[in-house]
C-alpha positions in Angstrom: 0.0 -0.1 -0.1 1.4 3.5 -0.9 2.0 6.2 1.4 -0.7 8.2 -0.2 -3.2 5.4 0.6 -2.0 4.9 4.1 -2.7 8.6 4.7 -6.3 8.6 3.1 -7.1 5.7 5.0 -6.0 7.3 8.5 -7.7 10.3 7.7 -11.1 8.3 7.2 -10.3 6.5 10.5 -9.6 9.8 12.4 -12.9 11.4 10.8 -15.0 8.0 11.6 -13.6 8.1 15.2 -14.2 11.8 15.8 -18.1 11.5 14.4 -18.6 8.3 16.2 -17.4 9.7 19.6 -20.4 11.8 19.5 -22.9 9.4 18.3 -25.6 7.7 20.6 -28.3 6.4 18.5 -28.6 3.3 18.3 -28.4 3.1 22.1 -26.7 -0.4 21.9 -25.8 -1.1 18.0 -25.4 -4.2 16.4 -27.5 -6.1 19.0 -30.8 -6.2 17.6 -32.5 -4.6 20.6 -35.9 -3.6 19.4 -39.7 -2.9 20.7 -38.5 -0.6 23.4 -40.3 0.5 26.5 -38.3 2.2 28.9 -39.1 2.7 32.4 -37.3 4.6 35.4 -36.9 2.6 38.5 -34.8 3.9 41.6 -33.6 6.6 39.2 -32.2 4.1 36.6 -33.7 3.8 33.3 -34.3 -0.2 32.2 -35.5 -0.9 28.2 -37.5 -3.9 28.1 -37.2 -4.9 24.7 -37.3 -7.5 22.0 -34.3 -9.1 20.5 -33.7 -9.9 16.8 -31.4 -12.8 16.6 -28.9 -11.9 13.8 -27.7 -9.2 11.2 -28.6 -12.2 8.5 -32.0 -12.8 9.6 -34.5 -13.1 6.6 -37.5 -13.0 8.6 -38.4 -12.1 12.2 -36.4 -14.5 14.4 -36.8 -13.7 18.1 -35.8 -16.4 20.7 -36.0 -14.4 24.0 -36.5 -11.0 25.8 -34.1 -8.5 27.1 -33.5 -6.0 29.7 -30.9 -3.2 29.7 -30.1 -0.6 32.2 -28.5 2.7 32.3 -28.0 5.6 34.6 -27.8 8.4 31.9 -29.6 7.2 28.6 -26.2 6.9 27.2 -24.2 4.1 28.6 -26.5 1.0 28.6 -25.5 -2.6 30.4 -27.2 -6.2 29.5 -29.2 -6.9 32.8 -31.6 -10.0 32.3 -32.6 -12.5 29.8 -36.2 -13.8 29.7 -36.3 -17.4 27.8 -39.4 -18.8 26.5 -38.7 -21.7 28.0 -39.1 -20.3 31.7 -42.7 -19.1 30.9 -45.8 -21.0 30.0 -44.6 -21.5 26.4 -42.0 -24.2 27.8 -39.9 -24.7 24.9 -37.7 -23.0 22.3 -39.6 -20.1 20.5 -38.7 -17.8 17.6 -41.7 -15.2 17.9 -40.9 -13.3 21.2 -42.6 -10.2 20.4 -43.1 -7.1 22.1 -43.3 -6.4 26.3 -44.0 -3.9 28.7 -43.4 -4.1 32.8 -45.1 -2.4 35.6 -44.5 -1.9 39.3 -46.7 -2.9 42.2 -46.4 -3.5 46.0 -42.8 -4.4 45.7 -43.1 -6.6 42.5 -42.2 -5.9 39.1 -44.6 -7.5 36.3 -42.8 -8.0 32.8 -45.6 -8.6 30.1 -44.6 -10.7 26.8 -46.1 -11.1 23.4 -46.4 -14.8 22.4 -46.1 -13.9 19.0 -49.1 -12.2 17.5 -51.6 -14.3 19.6 -51.3 -14.2 23.1 -50.0 -12.2 26.3 -48.5 -13.8 29.3 -46.7 -12.4 32.4 -43.8 -13.1 34.7 -43.0 -11.5 37.9 -39.9 -10.7 39.7 -38.7 -8.9 42.9 -36.3 -6.5 41.4 -36.5 -4.6 37.6 -34.1 -7.3 36.4 -35.8 -10.3 38.0 -35.3 -13.1 38.3 -38.7 -13.9 36.8 -41.2 -16.7 37.7 -44.4 -17.3 35.7 -47.4 -17.0 38.4 -50.0 -18.5 36.0 -48.5 -21.1 33.9 -51.0 -20.0 31.2 -51.6 -16.7 29.2 -53.1 -13.8 30.7 -54.6 -12.5 27.3 -56.0 -15.7 25.2 -56.3 -15.7 21.5 -60.2 -15.6 21.6 -60.6 -13.0 24.5 -61.6 -10.1 22.0 -62.1 -9.8 18.0 -58.5 -8.5 17.9 -54.9 -10.0 18.1 -54.0 -10.2 22.0 -50.3 -9.2 21.6 -47.9 -6.0 21.6 -49.5 -4.6 25.1 -48.8 -1.6 27.1 -49.4 -1.2 30.7 -50.7 2.4 32.0 -50.5 3.7 35.4 -52.7 6.1 37.0 -53.4 6.9 40.6 -52.4 3.5 41.7 -54.5 1.4 39.3 -53.0 -0.3 36.0 -54.5 -0.8 33.0 -53.5 -3.0 30.0 -53.9 -1.9 26.2 -53.4 -4.2 23.3 -54.1 -5.3 19.6 -53.8 -4.4 16.1 -55.8 -2.3 13.8 -58.5 -2.1 16.8 -56.9 -1.7 20.3 -58.7 -2.9 23.6 -58.2 -1.7 27.1 -59.0 -3.3 30.5 -58.3 -2.4 34.2 -55.9 -5.0 35.9 -56.8 -6.3 39.3 -54.6 -5.7 42.3 -52.8 -8.8 41.9 -51.8 -7.5 38.3 -52.1 -11.0 36.7 -55.9 -11.1 36.2 -58.5 -8.7 34.6 -60.6 -6.6 36.7 -63.2 -6.0 33.6 -63.9 -7.1 30.2 -61.8 -5.4 27.7 -63.3 -2.3 26.2 -62.6 -1.4 22.4 -60.7 2.2 22.2 -62.5 4.4 19.6 -60.3 6.6 17.5 -61.8 9.1 15.2 -60.2 9.6 11.8 -57.3 7.2 12.4 -54.0 7.2 10.3 -51.2 4.7 10.2 -48.5 3.6 7.7 -50.8 1.4 5.7 -53.8 4.3 5.6 -52.1 7.7 5.3 -54.8 8.9 3.3 -57.7 7.4 5.6 -59.1 5.1 2.9 -57.8 1.8 4.2 -60.3 0.7 6.7 -59.0 -3.0 6.9 -55.7 -1.5 8.4 -56.6 1.8 9.7 -53.6 2.0 12.5 -50.7 -0.6 13.2 -49.7 -2.8 16.1 -47.8 -1.7 18.9 -50.4 0.8 20.9 -49.0 2.7 24.0 -50.6 5.2 26.1 -49.2 7.9 28.0 -50.6 11.1 29.8 -49.2 14.8 29.8 -50.7 18.0 31.2 -54.1 16.4 31.8 -54.5 14.9 28.1 -54.4 11.2 27.2 -51.9 9.9 24.4 -52.9 6.9 22.5 -49.9 6.0 20.0 -49.4 3.3 17.6 -45.4 3.3 16.2 -45.2 7.2 15.4 -48.9 7.9 15.1 -50.8 9.3 17.8 -54.6 10.7 19.0 -55.4 12.5 22.1 -58.5 12.2 24.4 -59.6 13.8 27.6 -60.6 10.2 28.8 -58.5 7.1 29.3 -61.0 5.0 27.9 -61.3 7.5 24.8 -62.7 8.2 22.4 -59.5 9.4 20.8 -59.0 12.2 18.1 -56.3 11.6 15.8 -53.6 14.1 15.5 -50.4 13.3 13.8 -47.2 11.5 13.3 -44.2 12.5 15.3 -41.8 11.6 12.5 -41.9 13.7 9.3 -39.7 13.7 6.2 -37.7 16.5 7.6 -36.8 14.6 11.0 -34.0 12.8 9.6 -30.1 13.6 9.9 -28.1 12.8 6.8 -27.5 8.9 6.8 -30.6 8.0 9.1 -33.5 8.2 6.6 -32.6 5.2 4.4 -33.1 2.2 4.2 -36.2 2.0 5.9 -39.5 -0.4 5.6 -41.5 -1.1 2.6 -44.3 1.1 3.2 -41.8 3.8 4.2 -40.1 5.7 7.1 -43.5 6.0 9.2 -43.6 1.8 9.3 -42.5 -0.4 11.8 -41.6 2.3 14.5 -43.0 0.5 17.6 -42.5 3.4 19.7 -43.3 4.2 23.3 -42.9 7.4 25.4 -41.4 8.2 28.9 -40.4 10.9 31.2 -37.3 11.5 33.5 -36.2 14.4 35.2 -38.8 16.7 33.7 -37.7 15.6 30.3 -39.9 13.7 27.7 -38.6 11.0 25.3 -39.6 8.8 22.4 -38.0 5.5 22.0 -38.3 3.6 19.1 -37.4 0.8 16.5 -34.9 1.9 13.4 -33.4 0.2 10.7 -31.3 2.9 8.8 -28.2 1.7 10.4 -28.5 -2.1 10.0 -30.1 -2.0 6.7 -32.0 -5.1 7.5 -36.0 -4.6 8.7 -35.3 -8.2 10.4 -32.4 -6.9 12.4 -33.8 -3.3 14.3 -31.9 -1.0 16.5 -33.5 1.1 19.2 -33.5 5.1 19.0 -34.5 7.9 21.5 -35.1 11.4 20.7 -36.4 14.1 22.9 -40.4 15.0 22.8 -41.3 18.6 23.4 -45.2 19.5 23.6 -46.6 22.5 21.7 -49.0 25.3 23.6 -52.1 23.2 22.0 -50.6 19.9 23.5 -49.8 18.4 20.0 -46.2 16.8 20.0 -43.7 18.4 17.9 -41.5 16.5 15.2 -38.8 14.7 16.6 -35.1 14.5 15.3 -34.2 11.0 14.1 -30.2 11.5 14.3 -27.2 9.6 15.7 -26.5 12.2 18.5 -29.4 10.5 20.3 -30.1 12.4 23.7 -28.2 13.1 27.1 -25.4 13.6 24.9 -23.9 16.6 23.8 -21.1 17.8 21.5 -19.2 21.0 22.5 -18.5 21.9 19.3 -21.7 22.6 18.2 -24.9 24.9 19.7 -26.8 23.2 22.4 -30.4 23.8 22.6 -31.4 24.6 26.2 -34.7 22.6 25.9 -32.7 19.3 25.4 -31.4 19.1 28.9 -31.2 16.0 30.8 -32.4 17.4 34.3 -34.1 20.4 35.3 -36.2 22.0 37.9 -37.7 25.5 38.3 -38.3 25.6 34.2 -41.0 25.2 31.8 -40.4 24.6 28.0 -42.0 27.3 26.1 -42.9 27.1 22.4 -41.8 29.8 20.0 -41.8 30.6 16.3 -38.5 28.9 15.6 -39.2 26.0 18.1 -38.6 26.0 21.8 -36.9 27.7 24.7 -36.7 27.1 28.4 -38.2 29.7 30.7 -37.6 29.9 34.5 -40.7 29.7 37.0 -39.1 29.9 40.2 -36.8 32.1 42.0 -34.2 29.0 41.8 -33.7 26.9 38.9 -31.3 24.8 37.0 -30.4 22.7 34.1 -28.0 19.7 33.7 -26.4 18.5 30.7 -24.7 15.1 31.0 -21.8 14.0 28.8 -21.0 17.2 27.3 -17.9 16.2 25.2 -15.2 18.1 23.2 -14.7 20.6 26.3 -10.8 20.3 26.0 -9.5 24.3 25.7 -13.0 25.7 25.7 -12.8 28.7 27.9 -16.1 30.4 27.3 -19.8 29.4 27.5 -22.3 31.8 25.7 -25.7 31.9 26.7 -28.5 33.1 24.3 -31.3 34.6 26.8 -34.1 37.1 26.9 -35.7 39.0 30.0 -38.0 42.0 30.6 -36.1 45.4 31.0 -34.7 45.9 34.8 -34.7 41.9 35.1 -31.4 40.7 37.1 -30.1 37.1 37.2 -26.9 35.4 38.5 -25.7 32.2 36.3 -23.4 29.3 37.9 -21.7 27.0 35.9 -21.1 24.0 38.2 -19.0 20.7 37.8 -21.0 17.3 38.5 -23.4 18.7 40.8 -25.5 21.5 42.0 -23.1 21.8 44.9 -20.1 20.8 43.0 -17.1 22.8 41.9 -18.0 26.6 40.4 -16.5 26.7 37.1 -18.0 29.8 36.0 -20.4 32.8 37.3 -21.8 35.9 36.0 -24.7 38.6 36.9 -27.0 39.1 34.3 -28.9 42.4 34.1 -31.4 43.1 31.4 -31.0 47.0 30.7 -33.1 47.4 27.5 -36.5 46.0 26.3 -36.1 44.1 23.3 -38.0 40.8 21.8 -34.4 39.6 20.4 -32.1 37.0 22.1 -28.7 38.5 23.3 -25.6 36.4 24.0 -23.9 36.4 27.5 -20.6 35.2 27.6 -19.3 33.6 30.8 -15.5 32.9 31.4 -15.0 29.2 32.6 -12.3 27.4 34.5 -10.0 24.8 32.8 -12.4 21.9 31.5 -12.0 18.2 30.8 -12.7 16.9 27.4 -16.1 15.6 28.9 -17.9 17.2 31.8 -21.3 16.9 33.4 -22.5 20.6 33.7 -24.9 22.1 35.9 -26.3 25.7 35.0 -27.9 27.0 38.4 -30.0 30.4 37.7 -31.2 32.5 40.6 -33.8 35.4 39.9 -32.6 38.6 41.8 -35.9 40.5 40.3 -39.3 39.3 40.0 -38.9 38.3 36.4 -38.4 35.5 34.5 -35.3 34.7 32.0 -35.6 32.7 28.9 -32.8 30.4 27.5 -33.1 29.5 23.6 -29.7 28.0 23.7 -25.7 28.0 24.4 -22.1 27.3 23.1 -18.8 26.9 24.1 -15.9 28.6 22.8 -12.1 29.2 23.4 
């Protein structure tokens, strides 16, 4: 090999490593982790997921179910495997489909799909088991409703738990206190004007939605989703009014828009929503990095809600969440933790706004900080407003690495730049921004950036 070729290969490898160091989607690449449901137990994130066997799959081959955990949504560790032999299935099985989990009275209940036919449940004393099958038979049997009893989701409210399941049409039923039996006959959920990957024009009445229903609640509204589509209601049991899809053509970063499923990028997402530290997320399936619809990855993206309650379009990229590149602008609303703030919709997106005398934002895994000496905040406030901003390392009571008193002298509708000098930084830091209001005013922050 010539010196010129050696040099080109070296440059390519350096560029690849540099880009990859800031990548976090997929959350665990090349493992076939898919159909994700993420729950927070004891301040730790657990993903309960299906498992595609091999990149060579030419059909769905899914031989077990997985649990992985993370302290920060960036670093993931495999924690538990559920084998179908250890359930009522009792034998090797290749259709270990989607799952979900719930916690009640010191026990964790992990619900699983027996292909697209039935739903079972195992129970454990910890979020990762060990698991036992308390019924020795399905919880939801194939003749229970006119739909197929699989791809369930568990919704909890005021100490009560509900199971939602099905394809094309969805059913809901309250669970008994024992979590392994139904307290009522399942009821069909009505969705007005539904759409889905097979029904984008509203004319396919046989396949109006998709499989993988999920329910979450935000600001008093219930959100029923299927894949990346969703509907909203004032009542858990519905009826629901179809709203939109959280993924759009404009969602994709370069290199993440293809390949995709036969019916396009809206198919196969199998998404679910979760909240942690005052931040909302969407986790979902993706095949753009494997190129094989039968060997899927799991992605996570931020979710921001509009003033009318609808969800804004998400970003589909390799950066993921809780993972920040100090060489680029960082959006303030994409924090990992926050208190004393609210997100506000603007004409160009979202900002954060303080709503308490003391508030903070936390950005973990900020990478590329070596030689950075300044932090510039893009802020907006009323004339006469006064604030202090502390930049801290690792904790709210951590080392002070930057400080600034901000006084808004003029009334303006435009954001202005405030620059804070910083102490010497490591290449990767866990950054806290602590804000104190010295006047009875609110501060808005659009974004911030580092420089040297």
